[in-house]
C-alpha positions in Angstrom: 17.9 39.2 15.9 17.0 42.0 13.5 19.0 40.5 10.7 17.1 37.2 11.1 13.8 39.0 11.2 14.4 41.2 8.2 15.8 38.4 6.1 12.8 36.2 6.7 10.5 39.1 5.9 12.3 39.4 2.6 11.7 35.8 1.7 8.1 36.0 2.6 7.6 39.3 0.7 8.9 38.1 -2.6 8.0 34.8 -4.4 11.1 34.9 -6.5 14.6 35.6 -5.3 17.8 36.3 -7.1 20.8 33.9 -6.7 24.2 35.0 -5.8 27.3 34.7 -7.9 29.1 32.3 -5.6 30.5 29.1 -7.0 27.8 26.4 -6.9 27.8 22.7 -7.2 25.4 19.7 -6.9 25.2 17.1 -4.2 26.5 14.5 -6.7 29.4 16.7 -7.6 30.2 17.2 -3.9 30.3 13.5 -3.3 32.6 13.0 -6.3 34.9 15.8 -5.1 35.2 14.3 -1.7 35.7 10.7 -2.9 39.0 10.7 -1.1 38.3 12.2 2.3 40.6 15.0 3.4 41.4 16.1 6.9 39.2 18.7 8.4 40.8 22.1 9.1 38.7 23.3 12.0 39.9 25.1 15.1 38.7 24.1 18.5 36.3 26.4 20.3 37.4 27.9 23.5 35.3 27.6 26.6 33.9 24.2 25.7 31.4 22.5 28.1 32.1 19.0 29.5 32.1 16.8 26.4 30.5 14.0 28.4 27.5 16.2 29.3 25.3 15.9 26.2 22.8 18.4 27.5 25.5 21.0 28.2 26.9 20.5 24.7 23.5 20.9 23.1 22.8 24.0 25.1 26.2 25.4 24.2 25.7 24.7 20.5 22.2 26.2 20.4 23.5 29.4 22.0 26.3 29.7 19.5 24.0 29.0 16.7 21.7 31.8 17.8 24.5 34.2 18.2 25.7 33.4 14.7 22.2 33.8 13.2 21.4 37.1 14.7 24.7 38.9 14.4 25.8 41.1 11.6 28.7 39.0 10.4 29.6 41.1 7.3 33.0 42.1 8.7 33.9 38.8 10.2 36.0 37.7 7.3 35.5 34.7 5.0 32.5 32.9 6.5 33.1 29.8 4.3 36.1 28.9 6.6 35.3 26.2 9.1 36.5 28.3 12.0 34.1 31.2 11.2 31.9 30.2 14.1 34.7 30.8 16.5 35.2 34.5 15.5 33.0 36.5 17.9 33.3 40.2 18.3 32.2 41.9 21.5 28.6 42.8 21.9 29.5 46.5 22.2 31.5 46.5 19.0 28.8 44.8 17.1 26.1 47.1 18.4 28.1 50.2 17.5 28.9 48.7 14.1 25.3 47.9 13.4 24.0 51.3 14.6 26.3 53.1 12.2 24.9 51.2 9.3 21.2 51.5 10.1 18.9 53.1 7.6 16.0 55.3 8.6 13.7 52.3 8.2 15.8 50.2 10.5 15.9 52.9 13.2 12.1 53.2 13.1 11.9 49.4 13.4 14.2 49.4 16.4 12.0 52.0 18.1 8.9 49.9 17.5 10.6 46.8 18.8 11.4 48.6 22.0 7.6 48.8 22.8 7.2 45.0 22.9 5.6 43.6 26.0 6.6 40.3 27.6 7.3 37.5 25.2 4.2 35.8 23.9 3.9 32.0 23.4 1.1 32.3 20.8 -0.2 35.0 18.5 -3.9 35.7 18.2 -6.2 38.5 17.1 -4.6 40.5 20.0 -1.1 40.3 18.3 0.3 43.8 17.8 0.7 44.8 14.1 3.4 47.4 13.6 2.6 50.0 11.0 5.8 51.3 9.4 5.8 54.9 8.5 7.1 56.4 5.3 10.8 56.4 4.8 12.7 59.1 3.1 15.6 58.1 0.9 17.5 60.7 -1.3 14.6 63.1 -1.0 12.1 60.5 -2.2 9.4 59.2 0.0 8.4 55.6 -0.3 5.8 53.4 1.5 7.0 50.7 3.9 4.6 47.7 4.2 2.9 46.7 7.4 4.7 43.9 9.1 3.1 41.4 11.6 5.5 40.0 14.1 5.4 37.3 16.8 7.7 36.6 19.7 9.2 33.1 19.5 10.8 31.3 22.4 13.3 28.7 21.1 14.0 25.4 22.8 17.0 26.8 24.6 14.9 29.6 26.2 16.1 32.4 23.9 13.4 34.7 22.6 13.5 36.1 19.1 11.1 38.0 16.8 9.8 36.3 13.7 7.2 37.2 11.1 3.6 36.2 12.0 3.5 34.0 8.9 3.7 30.3 8.6 7.3 29.1 8.6 9.9 27.1 10.6 11.7 29.6 12.8 14.3 27.2 14.1 15.5 23.7 13.3 18.2 21.7 15.1 18.8 18.1 13.9 21.0 16.0 16.1 22.5 12.8 14.5 24.1 10.4 16.9 25.9 7.7 15.0 26.1 4.4 17.0 28.8 1.8 16.8 26.3 -0.6 15.1 26.0 1.9 12.2 22.5 3.0 13.2 21.8 6.7 13.6 19.7 8.1 16.4 18.0 11.3 15.2 16.5 14.0 17.3 14.9 17.0 15.6 13.9 20.2 17.5 11.5 22.2 15.3 10.1 25.6 16.3 7.4 26.7 13.9 4.9 29.5 13.5 1.5 28.1 12.5 -1.1 30.3 10.8 -4.0 27.9 10.1 -2.8 27.2 6.6 -0.6 24.2 5.7 0.2 23.4 9.3 -3.3 23.5 10.6 -3.4 19.7 11.0 0.0 19.3 12.6 3.6 18.9 11.5 4.3 16.2 8.9 7.8 14.9 8.2 8.8 13.0 5.0 11.8 10.8 4.8 13.2 9.2 1.6 12.8 5.4 1.7 15.9 4.7 -0.3 19.4 5.9 0.1 22.0 5.8 -2.8 25.7 5.2 -2.7 28.4 6.9 -4.8 28.2 4.0 -7.2 24.5 4.4 -7.6 23.6 1.4 -5.5 20.3 1.8 -3.6 19.2 0.4 -0.3 16.1 0.8 1.8 16.2 2.6 5.1 14.9 0.9 8.2 13.1 3.5 10.2 11.8 3.1 13.8 9.8 6.0 15.2 10.6 6.6 18.9 8.5 9.5 19.9 7.0 12.8 18.8 6.3 15.6 21.3 4.5 19.0 20.9 5.4 21.6 23.5 6.6 18.7 25.7 3.5 16.6 25.4 3.8 13.3 23.6 1.6 12.8 20.5 0.5 9.6 18.7 2.3 9.6 15.4 2.7 6.9 12.8 4.9 5.9 9.9 3.3 5.6 6.5 5.0 4.1 3.4 4.0 5.9 0.2 6.0 5.4 -3.0 9.6 6.3 -2.4 8.8 8.2 0.8 8.1 7.3 4.4 5.8 9.9 6.1 5.8 10.7 9.8 2.3 12.0 10.5 -0.3 12.2 13.3 -2.3 9.1 13.7 -5.4 11.2 14.4 -5.7 14.7 12.8 -5.4 17.5 15.3 -6.1 21.2 14.6 -3.1 23.4 15.1 -4.5 26.8 16.0 -2.4 29.9 15.0 0.5 30.1 17.3 4.1 29.1 18.0 4.9 25.5 18.6 8.0 23.4 19.6 8.1 19.9 18.1 10.6 17.2 18.9 10.9 14.2 16.6 12.9 11.1 17.7 13.5 8.2 15.4 16.2 5.6 14.6 17.7 5.1 11.1 19.4 1.9 10.1 21.4 1.5 6.9 21.9 5.2 6.6 25.7 4.9 6.3 27.7 3.8 3.2 30.8 1.7 3.8 33.7 2.1 1.3 37.2 0.7 1.3 39.0 3.5 3.1 36.2 5.3 4.9 32.5 5.3 5.8 30.2 8.2 4.8 27.2 9.7 6.4 24.9 12.0 4.4 21.8 13.9 5.5 19.6 16.5 4.0 18.8 18.3 7.2 15.9 20.5 6.0 14.3 18.0 3.6 10.8 16.6 4.3 9.2 19.5 6.2 7.1 20.8 3.3 7.4 24.0 1.3 8.4 26.3 4.2 11.0 29.0 4.8 13.4 27.8 7.5 14.8 30.8 9.3 17.7 29.0 11.1 18.9 25.5 10.2 21.4 23.7 12.4 22.8 20.2 12.9 25.0 18.2 15.2 26.7 15.0 14.2 28.4 12.9 16.9 30.2 9.5 16.9 31.1 7.2 19.8 33.6 8.4 22.3 37.2 8.1 21.3 36.4 8.2 17.6 37.1 11.0 15.1 35.9 12.5 11.8 38.2 12.4 8.8 36.3 14.8 6.4 33.2 17.0 6.1 31.1 18.8 3.4 28.2 21.1 4.1 26.2 23.0 1.5 22.9 24.8 1.1 20.8 25.9 -1.9 18.5 24.4 -4.5 19.0 21.0 -6.0 21.3 21.9 -8.8 22.9 25.0 -7.3 24.4 24.1 -4.0 27.0 26.3 -2.3 29.1 26.1 0.9 29.0 29.9 1.5 25.9 29.8 3.8 27.1 27.2 6.2 29.4 27.4 9.2 31.0 24.4 10.8 32.3 24.0 14.3 34.3 21.2 15.9 32.5 20.9 19.2 34.7 18.0 20.3 36.8 15.2 18.7 33.6 13.3 18.3 31.0 16.1 17.6 30.6 18.4 14.6 28.2 21.4 14.5 26.6 23.0 11.4 24.6 26.2 11.1 23.3 28.4 8.3 24.1 32.1 8.3 20.9 33.1 6.5 17.4 31.7 6.3 16.7 29.1 3.6 14.0 29.9 1.0 11.2 27.4 0.4 12.7 24.5 -1.6 16.3 25.1 -0.5 18.1 22.2 1.2 20.9 21.9 3.7 23.2 18.9 3.0 25.9 17.6 5.2 28.4 14.8 4.3 30.7 13.4 6.9 33.6 11.0 6.4 34.3 8.5 9.2 36.9 5.9 10.0 35.7 2.4 9.2 37.1 1.2 12.6 34.2 3.2 14.3 31.7 0.5 13.4 31.0 -3.1 14.1 31.1 -5.3 10.9 27.5 -6.3 10.1 26.8 -10.1 10.6 25.4 -12.4 8.0 22.0 -12.4 9.8 21.9 -8.6 9.7 22.8 -8.5 6.1 20.1 -11.1 5.3 17.6 -8.9 7.3 18.7 -6.0 5.1 18.1 -8.1 2.0 14.5 -8.8 3.2 14.0 -5.2 4.0 15.1 -4.2 0.4 13.5 -7.0 -1.7 11.4 -9.0 0.7 8.1 -8.1 -1.1 9.6 -9.4 -4.4 10.9 -12.5 -2.7 7.7 -13.4 -1.0 5.5 -12.6 -4.0 7.7 -14.8 -6.2 7.6 -17.6 -3.6 3.8 -17.4 -3.5 3.6 -17.5 -7.3 5.8 -20.5 -7.5 4.0 -22.4 -4.7 0.6 -21.9 -6.4 1.9 -22.6 -9.9 3.9 -25.7 -9.1 1.1 -27.3 -6.9 -1.6 -26.6 -9.5 0.6 -27.8 -12.4 1.4 -31.1 -10.6 -2.3 -31.6 -9.6 -3.4 -30.9 -13.2 -1.0 -33.5 -14.5 -2.3 -35.9 -12.0 -5.8 -35.3 -13.1 -4.9 -35.8 -16.7 -3.3 -39.2 -15.8 -6.3 -40.2 -13.8 -4.3 -40.4 -10.7 -6.4 -37.9 -8.8 -9.6 -39.5 -7.3 -12.1 -37.5 -5.3 -12.5 -38.5 -1.7 -16.2 -37.5 -1.4 -19.5 -39.0 -2.4 -22.4 -37.2 -4.0 -25.9 -38.4 -5.0 -26.8 -37.8 -8.6 -30.2 -37.7 -10.3 -30.7 -39.1 -13.8 -31.1 -35.7 -15.4 -27.9 -34.5 -13.7 -26.0 -37.6 -14.9 -27.1 -37.0 -18.4 -26.1 -33.3 -18.2 -22.6 -34.2 -16.8 -22.1 -36.9 -19.5 -23.6 -35.1 -22.5 -23.2 -31.5 -21.3 -26.8 -30.7 -22.3 -30.3 -30.6 -20.9 -33.1 -31.6 -23.2 -36.6 -33.1 -23.2 -35.2 -36.6 -22.5 -33.7 -35.1 -19.3 -37.1 -33.8 -18.3 -38.8 -37.2 -18.9 -36.1 -38.9 -16.9 -36.9 -36.5 -14.0 -40.6 -37.7 -14.3 -39.4 -41.3 -14.1 -37.6 -40.4 -10.9 -40.9 -39.0 -9.5 -42.5 -42.3 -10.4 -39.8 -44.2 -8.5 -40.4 -42.0 -5.5 -44.2 -42.8 -5.7 -45.0 -39.1 -6.2 -46.5 -39.3 -9.7 -47.4 -42.1 -12.1 -47.6 -42.2 -15.9 -50.8 -43.8 -17.3 -52.3 -44.2 -20.8 -56.0 -44.0 -21.4 -56.8 -44.7 -25.0 -54.5 -42.5 -26.9 -54.0 -40.0 -24.1 -51.0 -39.9 -21.8 -51.7 -38.8 -18.3 -49.6 -37.7 -15.3 -51.3 -38.7 -12.1 -50.3 -37.2 -8.8 -50.2 -39.9 -6.1 -49.6 -37.9 -2.9 -49.3 -34.4 -1.6 -46.4 -35.3 0.7 -43.4 -33.8 -1.0 -41.1 -33.4 2.0 -38.6 -36.0 0.8 -38.2 -34.3 -2.6 -35.4 -31.9 -3.5 -36.5 -28.2 -3.8 -36.1 -28.4 -7.6 -38.5 -31.5 -8.0 -41.0 -29.9 -5.5 -41.3 -26.9 -7.7 -41.6 -29.1 -10.9 -44.6 -30.9 -9.3 -46.2 -27.5 -8.4 -45.7 -26.2 -11.9 -47.4 -29.3 -13.4 -50.3 -29.8 -11.0 -50.8 -26.4 -9.3 -52.5 -26.4 -5.9 -55.6 -28.4 -6.6 -55.1 -30.6 -9.7 -54.1 -34.3 -9.4 -54.2 -35.3 -13.1 -52.3 -33.7 -16.0 -53.0 -34.6 -19.6 -49.9 -34.5 -21.8 -51.3 -32.6 -24.7 -51.1 -29.3 -26.4 -53.5 -27.6 -24.1 -51.1 -28.1 -21.1 -48.0 -27.3 -23.1 -47.4 -24.1 -21.2 -47.4 -25.9 -17.8 -45.0 -28.5 -19.1 -42.8 -25.9 -20.7 -42.5 -23.9 -17.5 -41.7 -27.0 -15.4 -39.1 -28.1 -18.0 -37.4 -24.6 -18.2 -37.2 -24.3 -14.4 -35.8 -27.8 -14.0 -33.2 -27.1 -16.7 -31.9 -24.0 -14.8 -31.9 -26.0 -11.6 -29.8 -28.9 -13.1 -27.3 -26.5 -14.8 -26.9 -24.6 -11.5 -26.4 -27.9 -9.6 -23.8 -29.0 -12.1 -21.9 -25.7 -11.8 -22.0 -26.0 -8.0 -20.7 -29.6 -8.3 -17.9 -28.5 -10.5 -16.8 -25.8 -8.0 -17.2 -28.1 -5.1 -15.0 -30.7 -6.7 -12.2 -28.0 -7.2 -12.9 -26.2 -3.9 -10.0 -27.7 -2.1 -7.5 -26.4 -4.7 -9.3 -23.0 -4.8 -8.9 -22.7 -1.0 -5.3 -23.7 -1.2 -4.6 -21.1 -3.8 -6.4 -18.3 -1.9 -4.7 -19.4 1.3 -1.3 -19.3 -0.2 -2.1 -15.9 -1.7 -3.2 -14.5 1.6 0.0 -15.8 3.3 2.0 -14.0 0.6 0.1 -10.7 1.3 0.6 -11.1 5.0 4.4 -11.7 4.6 4.7 -8.6 2.3 2.7 -6.4 4.7 4.5 -7.7 7.8 7.9 -6.3 6.6 6.4 -2.9 5.6 6.6 0.2 7.8 2.9 0.2 8.4 1.7 -3.4 8.1 -2.1 -2.9 8.6 -2.4 -0.1 6.1 -0.3 -2.0 3.5 -2.3 -5.2 4.1 -5.6 -3.3 3.5 -4.2 -1.7 0.3 -2.9 -5.1 -1.0 -6.3 -6.7 -0.3 -8.3 -4.0 -2.1 -5.8 -4.0 -5.0 -5.9 -7.8 -5.2 -9.7 -8.0 -5.2 -9.8 -5.4 -8.0 -7.3 -7.3 -10.1 -9.1 -10.6 -9.4 -12.4 -9.1 -10.5 -11.1 -7.8 -13.8 -9.1 -11.0 -14.5 -12.4 -12.9 -14.0 -14.0 -10.5 -16.6 -11.1 -11.2 -18.9 -11.8 -15.0 -18.6 -15.6 -14.6 -18.9 -17.4 -15.5 -22.2 -19.6 -12.9 -23.8 -22.1 -13.7 -26.5 -21.8 -10.3 -28.2 -18.3 -9.7 -29.7 -18.5 -5.9 -29.3 -19.4 -6.2 -25.6 -16.6 -8.7 -25.3 -14.0 -6.3 -26.8 -15.2 -3.3 -24.7 -15.3 -5.3 -21.5 -12.0 -6.9 -21.9 -10.3 -3.7 -23.0 -11.6 -1.9 -19.9 -10.6 -4.8 -17.7 -7.0 -4.8 -19.1 -6.8 -1.0 -18.5 -7.9 -1.3 -14.9 -5.6 -4.2 -14.3 -2.6 -2.1 -15.5 -3.8 0.9 -13.4 -4.2 -1.2 -10.3 -0.7 -2.8 -10.7 0.7 0.7 -11.1 -1.2 1.8 -8.0 0.2 -1.1 -6.0 3.7 -0.3 -7.2 3.5 2.9 -5.2 3.6 0.9 -2.0 5.6 -2.2 -3.1 8.0 -3.0 -5.9 6.5 -3.1 -9.4 7.7 -6.7 -9.8 5.9 -7.7 -6.6 2.6 -6.2 -7.9 3.2 -8.1 -11.2 3.9 -11.4 -9.4 0.8 -11.0 -7.2 -1.3 -10.4 -10.3 0.2 -13.4 -12.0 -0.7 -15.5 -8.9 -4.3 -14.4 -9.1 -4.4 -15.2 -12.8 -3.1 -18.8 -12.1 -5.7 -19.3 -9.3 -8.5 -18.1 -11.6 -7.2 -20.0 -14.6 -6.6 -23.3 -12.8 -9.8 -23.0 -10.9 -11.6 -22.9 -14.3 -9.5 -25.9 -15.5 -10.2 -27.9 -12.4 -13.9 -27.4 -12.7 -14.3 -28.0 -16.5 -15.0 -31.4 -18.1 -11.3 -32.2 -18.4 -10.6 -31.3 -14.7 -12.1 -32.9 -11.6 -15.3 -33.5 -13.6 -13.4 -36.0 -15.8 -13.4 -38.4 -12.9 -17.2 -38.0 -12.6 -17.8 -38.5 -16.4 -15.5 -41.5 -16.3 -17.7 -43.0 -13.5 -20.8 -42.2 -15.6 -19.2 -43.9 -18.6 -18.6 -46.9 -16.5 -22.2 -46.9 -15.3 -23.5 -46.6 -18.9 -21.2 -49.5 -19.9 -22.5 -51.6 -16.9 -26.2 -51.0 -17.7 -25.5 -51.8 -21.4 -23.5 -54.9 -20.8 -25.7 -56.3 -18.0 -29.1 -55.4 -19.4 -30.6 -58.9 -19.1 -29.5 -59.3 -15.5 -30.6 -55.8 -14.4 -34.0 -56.2 -16.1 -34.7 -59.3 -14.0 -33.9 -57.7 -10.6 -35.1 -54.9 -8.3 -32.1 -52.9 -9.5 -34.2 -52.0 -12.6 -36.5 -49.9 -10.5 -33.5 -48.0 -9.2 -31.8 -47.5 -12.6 -34.9 -47.0 -14.8 -34.5 -43.2 -14.9 -30.8 -43.6 -15.7 -31.5 -46.2 -18.4 -33.8 -43.7 -20.1 -31.5 -40.7 -19.6 -28.6 -42.7 -21.1 -30.5 -43.8 -24.2 -30.6 -47.5 -23.3 -34.3 -48.1 -23.2 -34.3 -50.3 -26.3 -32.1 -52.8 -24.4 -34.7 -53.1 -21.7 -38.0 -54.6 -23.0 -40.8 -55.3 -20.5 -41.0 -58.7 -18.7 -43.3 -60.1 -16.0 -40.8 -59.4 -13.2 -40.7 -55.7 -13.8 -44.1 -55.2 -15.6 -45.7 -53.4 -12.6 -42.8 -50.9 -12.4 -42.0 -50.7 -16.1 -42.6 -47.2 -17.6 -39.9 -47.0 -20.4 -42.4 -47.5 -23.2 -44.7 -44.7 -21.9 -41.6 -42.5 -21.3 -40.5 -43.0 -24.9 -44.0 -42.1 -26.1 -44.1 -39.0 -23.9 -40.7 -37.9 -25.3 -42.0 -38.0 -28.8 -45.1 -36.1 -27.8 -43.2 -33.4 -26.0 -41.0 -32.8 -29.1 -44.2 -31.7 -30.9 -44.9 -28.9 -28.4 
C-alpha cells in the first residue's frame, strides 16, 4: 500500500520523469517479433477458484493484483517472468523486510497513517492533511512537502490510500472474447476527482479504426451496453469524432471532489485480426481515459471454455519506448489470462496486451456479415457515390430529352402579352408596357382615346378585383385615387415612368418564378435524393441524429457558397473576392465534414450539390424547360402572322390584340369595320412613339 502511495506521489510531484535503462520496443516491433506465435511459459497458480464461477475468478484476480501492487517486490527475482505473480512471500517476511529498509521519512509516514479513522468514501474540506516533519539525512536537514491523502475503497472492497489529487487509482479491463469474434468489454475504474478535468464525469475515447500487421484498416463496430457510477446507471452516448469514438454523458453532470467507481460495459466487433495460422487480439488497456496517472492497471482476457491461448505479449510505456518489465502475467485458467502493472503509469503511458489465439476458436464470418462490415467501413462513401450517380444520370438524361424536344410540360399557365414578349425576347421595354395597357383595354378597365393631337388614358371603372396585383398597382400609379383621365404627355412622364418601372420588375419576377416552377420537379427530385443519401450515411453512423444534423449544416453551407460561385456579379473585383471567399469556405466545410465521414464522401456530397445547383440553373434558363415555352410562343407568333386576315375578321382579334402588338405584328393588322370598335393598334403605335420621347 505504501509503495503504491509513494510512487503515485512521485508522479504527481514531478512533471518530468527519467526513463530506465531497460530494453524498450514499440508496439509495431512487438507485433513483428511475435509474427509467429510462441507457446506461453506460464505456471498455473495454486488455490484457483472454480473456473466456471466468473465472479469468483474476478474477485481472486483483483485480490492478487492488489497484493502485487502494494508489496515490495524488489527481492522477488526477475519480475519480467510470466510466473512472477505466483511468487508470494509471507506477510511477516515482507513486513520485516520492508521495516528494515525504511527511511526516517517512511517511518514518520507510517506513524501518521496509523492515526487514520474509518475509511472515507469521499474527501472534502474535512479531509486530514498530513504535515510531514523535517527529515535528517547524513546530518543534513531537508523539508518534506505536505501530502494530502484520501482513503479509496476498490471494487473488491479493499481499502488503499491514494493522493488527494485527480487520477485513476485502479483500472481493471475484462475482455471476454466470444466465439463469433466479438469482444465483450467490462471496465472497472476507480478514480479520484478533484473538480478539475473530471468535474463533468468520466469520458472514454476509443479508436474508430484498428490496423492489422499488414497495415490494413477496418472500422470497429461498437455497441454501448451500460455505464454505472457507484452502482447507479447513467445515461451515456457514443459520439463519432474524426478517428475516435467517444463514450460521454448524454447530459453533463457535476462530479464533486471525491472517490468514484465507474463501470463501463460495451461490445466490440471486428476487434480481432485473422491470419493464416492464428488469430490476434490487441488492446491498449489504458488508452482513452485522458491525461491521467493510473496507479494500478490490470486486465483479464478470456476465451470460450475448452479453448486455449497460443501466445501473449504485454508492455507498458510511452508510444516509442515500450517495455515488458512493468507487467506481470498470470494464467488464471486454460481460457483466462491476467495482466497487471507493478508500478503506476505516468500520464501518457500505455499498457498494451497482444494475445495469440487458435483460429478454431471462432466461427467463420458469413458473407452477410462481411458485407455488413464493408458497409460499416465504407458505407458513407458507397451511399454518397450512389446519390451522386442517381442525381447526375437522371439530370443528364432529362437534359438530353429537353434538348431533343422530347420533354413536354404537363401543366398549363396563363401568360400576359408583356410576359410573352419577355419570354420570347428576354427583354422588357416600352412596347411591353403599351401591350399591358392594351390588356387593360380588353378587360374594360381603361380605354385609349385621341382628342385632337392629345392621347388620353381614360379610366372606365374602379372595380379592379379581377386584375392581377401587378396590373392593379399600375392603374393606381397612373390614376392615383381620384383621377380618371391621364394625358400622355411630358407633364405626366413621372407617373408613366413609375408605372412602367414597377411593371417591368413584376414581369421579370414572374418570369423567374415561372422558370423555377418549370424545373421545380427536378429540383425536388435532386434535393430528395440528396436527403436520402444523408439519411443513409447518418443511419450507419454511431450517433445518427448528431451526424445527420452535422451533415445538414455542412451541406447547407456548401450549397450557399456554391450558389455564390454560380452567381453573376456586375463588379469584377466584387466577383473575385466573393468567389475566392466562397471557394475557401467550401474547402473548409469539406475538411470539417471529413472529421465525421470519409473525405471522399464529403467530396461526393459537395459534387452532388453542385450538380443540383448547376442543372437547376440549366433547367430554368432559356435552353431548358423555358425552351418549350419559347417554342410555343414562336408557334403563336407564326400563327398570328400567317393567319392575320382570318384573325382580323373574328372575335379572336380582341383576345390577341395585345399579343399582336407585343410581337411586332401590328402592321399586318389594319383596321376594318368588323373590329373598328375594338381596334387600338394605331393608337398603341402612336403612344409607343410618344413614350420613347420621355
